[in-house]
N, C-alpha and C positions, 0 to 999 in steps of 0.2 A: 166531283173525281177526287177530290182533297179529302173529304172526309172518310172514305175507306181505306185510300192510300195512307192515312192517318192513323187508323185502326191497325189494319195490316202491319205497319210498322211496329206499333207499340205490342202487337202479340208476339212480332217477332222478337223483339228485344224481351220481353218476359220469358219466353222460349229461350233465348241465349243465355240469361241470367240464371235461370234454374238449372239448367245443364251446366255451367260453370260452376254453380254452390255445389250442384251434385258430385261433381269431378274434385272440386277443392277441398270439399268436406269430406268426402271419401279418401283422399290423399292425407288430409289430418289425422283421421285416426288411424292409417296404415302407420305414420310416421309416429304417431302418439303410444303405440303399441309397440314397435320395434325400439323407440326410447326407453319405455319400460322396463324391456329385457336388457337393454344394455344398461341402464342403474340398476337394476334387481342385482346384476351381476356382481357389483363390489359393496351396495347397497347393505346388503343380507348378511355379510360376513358369514358365509357356509364355514369358511375355514375355522373359525372360532367354534363353533359347534363342535365339528370333526376334531378339532385339536383337544376341546376339551374331554371328549368320548374317550379319546385316548389315555388321556393322562388317567383318568378315573379308573378306566382298564387295568393301566399297568400297577395302579393301588391297590385293586381288587375291590372297587366300589361302586362301581358302574351296575345297576340292576334295572330289567327291564321285565316286567310282570305282565301275566293275564289279570284281569281284576275280575272274570266272572269262572267261577267252579266248573268242575267237568260236567256237573249236573248241569248247572245252567248253559253250559254251551252245548250239550246231548238236545237240551230241549230246545235249542235256536242254536246252529252251528256256526250262523255268520257272527254271533257275540267271541268267537275264536278268533276274529281279526282285531279285534281291540287289543291295545296293549300301553301298557303304562310305563313311561323313561324315567328313572329318578336319578335327579343331579344333586348329591349331598352336598354342602359347603364344606370349608377347608376349615372353619373354624372349630367344627364342634358344639356351635352353642346351638340351642333350641329356637328356631325362626318359626314365624307364622308360614304357613303354605302358600305356594302359589302355585297355580296351575295351567299350563300353558296350552291353548286350542288353535294349532296351525289351519290356514284357511283351504281352499280348493274346490269352492261353488258345490261341496258336497258332491263332487264327482271323483276328488283323488286328493290326496294330503300335502302339503308344501311343507313338509315336516323339517328337511334341511335348511330351509331360509328362515322359515317361520316359527320354527319350536326349537332344536339343538340350539341356535346362536343365542336367542332369549335367554334359555336356561341358563349356558355359560356366562353370559353378561349379569345374571341376577346373582351366580356364586361369587363372581367378583365383589359384589356389593353385601356379601355375608348372608344370602338365602337358599336355601335349599327349595330347588325349584324341579316341578312334574310336568313333563310332555304327555299329553293323551293323545293317542292315535285312535279316534272313534270312527265308528263306521261309515263309510263313503262309499261311492260309486255303487257297484252292483250288490254290494254288502248291506247298504244303507237301506230303512224303510222306515215307516210313519215315526216321526220323532225319536228315532233309535240313539242319534246323536245326543240326546237331551239325556235321554236312559243312560247311556255311556258315562256321560259327565257326573251324571248323581251317584253313578255305582262306583266312579275314582272316587269322587269325595268320601264314601262310605270305607272304600279299601282303605284312602288314606288315614281315615280317623280310626280304623281297625289296626291300624302298624305305627300308630303315629309316636309310638314310644321307639320303636324300631328305626322310623325315619328320622326320628328325634325333631318333630315337627308339632304344632298347635295348631286347630283350627278356628282357633278363637280371629276372628277379624281376618280370614282369609282371603285371598285374592284370586280371581279368576281373569287369564290375560287370553283375548282370542285376536284372530286378524282375519280380514274380510268373512267369508263363512263362518271361518270360527269366531269372529266379532257375534255374528246372527245367532251362533250357539251360546256364547259367553252372555249376551243381552238376553235372551230368553231364557236363560238358566236364573236371572235375575228377577223374573214375574211368578206371581202366582200360578196363574193358570198352566204354564206349561214348564217351568223351573223348579227350582228348588222344593216346592212348598209342594207340588205334585207328586214329587217322590220322595218326598220327607226326609228332605237332606238339610244340613245346617245350610243357614243364610251366609251368603258370601259378603264380607265386610267391605270389599270394595268390588267394581268392576274396570277393566283395563281394555280397550276396544281402539284396534288399529285399521285405519279407513274400515269399518263394519259393513258389511253389507245387511241392511238393517231393515232396508223397507221392499221387501223383496217381490211383493205381488201389487203395489199401489205406486211405484216410481212413476207411471205414466201420469199421475194426478201434476206432474213437476216437470215444465216443460222443459225441451232439450233442443238447442239452437241448432246441433248436429243431427241429422235426421239418423246417419249411421250409428252414431252413440247409441242413440232411441234404439233403433233394431239392434244390436251388439248387446244391450241390456235386456231387451226382450229374449234373444235365444241365452243367456244366462241365466235369465229368472226362471223360464221355462226348462232348462236343463234341470237345474237345481229342484225345481218341483218334479219334475221326473225322477230322478234318484231317489228324492225323499217319499215320494208317495205312489210313483208308479202310474199305471194305468187303469188300477182298478176302483175300489170304491171308496179308495181313501183320497184320489185324484177329485175335490170336490171343493167348493170356495170356501168352506169354512177351515178346512186343514190349510190351504193355502193362506188363509189370512192369519194364520198360527204363525207363522213366520214372519209377520211385520211386527218388530218390537215396541214400536211407538204405541200400537193397539193395546198393549198388557200393560204398561209403565203405572205403576200406583204411588199412592203418597209414600209408602213406605219402599220404595224401591233401591237398592243399595248406591252409595256414591258412586260416580262414575268419572273415569277420566277417558278421553277419547280423542283421535287425532286424524284427521284426513288430508290429502293430497289437494292441490289446487290444477294439477293436469292428471285426474284420477279419471280416465274413461271407462272405466270397467265397473266403479261404482261411486259415481260423481257425487261430491258432496252436497249440491243442492236435493239431490234427491233420497237421501240416505240421511246423514248424520245431521243435516240442518234441519230433517224432518224431528229426527231423535231430538234433538236440542228443543224444537217447541215443546215438546211433551214433558222435557225434564222442567220446563218452566213452567208448564200448566199445574204438573204436581209439586213444584218446590222442592225438587231435588237436588241437593249437594252434586256440582259436576264442574269439570274442567275442559275447555275443549280447544283444540290447537288446528289453526289450519295452515299448511306449508304450502307458499306458492311454488309454482313449477314442479311440482312433487308427485310422481305418478303412484300408481298402485302397487303392492307387494314389495314395498320397501323393507319391511321388518325392522332391523335395529335404525335403518337410515343413515348408515355411516355413510360419510361425503355428500350428505344432501343438507336441506336446509331443516331439516326434522331432526339430525343428529342431534342428541341430548334429550330426548324426548320419555326415555324410559328411566332416567334420573328423577324427571321432572313428576313422570307417572308415580314412582314410588314413594315420593316424597307427599304427593296425594294421599296414596294407599295408607301411610303413616298417620296423614293426618285425621283421614277419616273414617279407617276401619275399627275403631275401638268408640267412635262417638254413640251416645244413646241418641236415636233418631225419635 
């Protein structure tokens, strides 16, 4: 009688423990997402971007451009959604260009949080910055964002005297899915070399979504975070490749940056948050760091305790000041011969 009773008690304990695990981990995910949105509210510095645009408009210096010609847009109408915003510096000095790619999971763009405020910040540091609104959501298609970034580089190069910038050692900065875009642009297979664009001197990646389709190889202690990551990955894949012939393993693998790192990959600064439940560092930036080590790529990697996803500038968080360190890294490495 004792053995069946003991076994039944053990099974009941395991069931109760598992139920408690499911409830507590789900509550943790919900709390983390709510906290993320609260922190984003003050960390991104949205008003800094808005205020800078207001000043530039008053001075008659704010410009936004379509980067495709009318003929190119007629060929593919969705190219008309692409826009490049120019934030000129105040000094009038020629600087290296830096292109900012906001995130949004390839479903939308977080331009007001991860685009304009960063450009405003870089203006205060003396740089002319460009914010790229690439194709996302229903306007997206297979590798269209990579094509848009290459087109933006060529557009800036063609207007470098007007913008008073140089592309020698230029940087690409990206956040979340924009970090995936920037990271992929540093590769030969799906980046600058594929589109015959100049190679970036440096990449700056904020909590980048780099391991889009192999993140399950890295265990999650919270099953709900894993399921949430599965939903984000499949959503991004669907917007990028659709349900048609492009939705195949080869194309899906093309979004995993670490698969395409080579020995001449650009020097990279990146950071992640210790409380990022959307793009956990253990499945993304840590994996990319390992690829950098294997290929001896110059890099700097900062991980900030208790910091969530989507913080942009990181104001009033442990990450505050990362922009200055990223720019110092860029200046140090962009002109070095590799």
